[in-house]
C-alpha positions as CSV (number, residue, x, y, z in Angstrom):
1,X,0.0,0.0,0.0
2,X,1.3,3.4,-0.8
3,X,1.8,6.0,1.9
4,X,-0.6,8.4,0.2
5,X,-3.4,5.8,0.4
6,X,-2.7,5.1,4.0
7,X,-2.8,8.8,4.8
8,X,-6.3,9.1,3.3
9,X,-7.5,6.0,5.1
10,X,-6.2,7.3,8.4
11,X,-7.9,10.7,7.9
12,X,-11.1,9.0,7.0
13,X,-11.0,6.9,10.2
14,X,-10.2,10.0,12.2
15,X,-13.5,11.5,11.0
16,X,-15.4,8.9,12.9
17,X,-14.9,11.1,15.9
18,X,-17.1,13.8,14.3
19,X,-19.8,11.2,13.8
20,X,-19.6,10.4,17.5
21,X,-19.8,14.1,18.4
22,X,-22.9,14.5,16.2
23,X,-24.6,11.6,17.9
24,X,-23.6,12.9,21.3
25,X,-25.0,16.4,20.7
26,X,-28.3,14.8,19.5
27,X,-28.4,12.6,22.6
28,X,-27.7,15.6,24.9
29,X,-30.5,17.7,23.4
30,X,-32.9,14.9,23.3
31,X,-32.4,14.0,26.9
32,X,-32.7,17.7,27.9
33,X,-35.9,18.0,26.0
34,X,-37.4,14.8,27.5
35,X,-36.5,16.0,31.0
36,X,-37.8,19.5,30.4
37,X,-41.1,18.2,29.1
38,X,-41.5,15.9,32.2
39,X,-40.5,18.5,34.7
40,X,-40.7,22.1,33.2
41,X,-39.9,23.8,36.6
42,X,-36.4,22.1,36.7
43,X,-35.5,22.9,33.0
44,X,-34.0,26.3,33.7
45,X,-31.7,24.9,36.4
46,X,-30.3,22.3,34.0
47,X,-29.7,24.7,31.2
48,X,-26.1,25.3,32.3
49,X,-25.4,21.5,32.2
50,X,-26.9,21.4,28.7
51,X,-24.5,24.1,27.4
52,X,-21.5,22.5,29.1
53,X,-22.3,19.1,27.6
54,X,-22.8,20.6,24.2
55,X,-19.5,22.5,24.4
56,X,-17.5,19.4,25.5
57,X,-19.0,17.2,22.8
58,X,-18.4,19.7,20.1
59,X,-14.8,20.3,21.3
60,X,-14.2,16.5,20.8
61,X,-15.7,16.6,17.3
62,X,-13.5,19.6,16.4
63,X,-10.5,17.8,17.9
64,X,-11.1,14.8,15.6
65,X,-11.4,17.1,12.6
66,X,-8.1,18.7,13.6
67,X,-6.5,15.3,13.7
68,X,-7.9,14.3,10.3
69,X,-6.6,17.6,8.8
70,X,-3.2,17.1,10.4
71,X,-3.0,13.6,8.9
72,X,-3.9,15.0,5.5
73,X,-1.7,18.0,5.2
74,X,1.2,17.6,7.7
75,X,2.1,14.0,7.7
């Protein structure tokens, strides 16, 4: 196998982290919406946790994108 082909395969595999981040964000918002509909009075107190979970999950997705781009253009 050529090194160029291995580089593209590695970058493609690194993009699976973005898939995981997308699933994580969907899960976070779905869980918040379910909880807010069951107990609307507690929804406002959990909004900070929602934003924190969203930020951490998106940061991991951006990190996997960075790794994929480094594999493509630096290595």
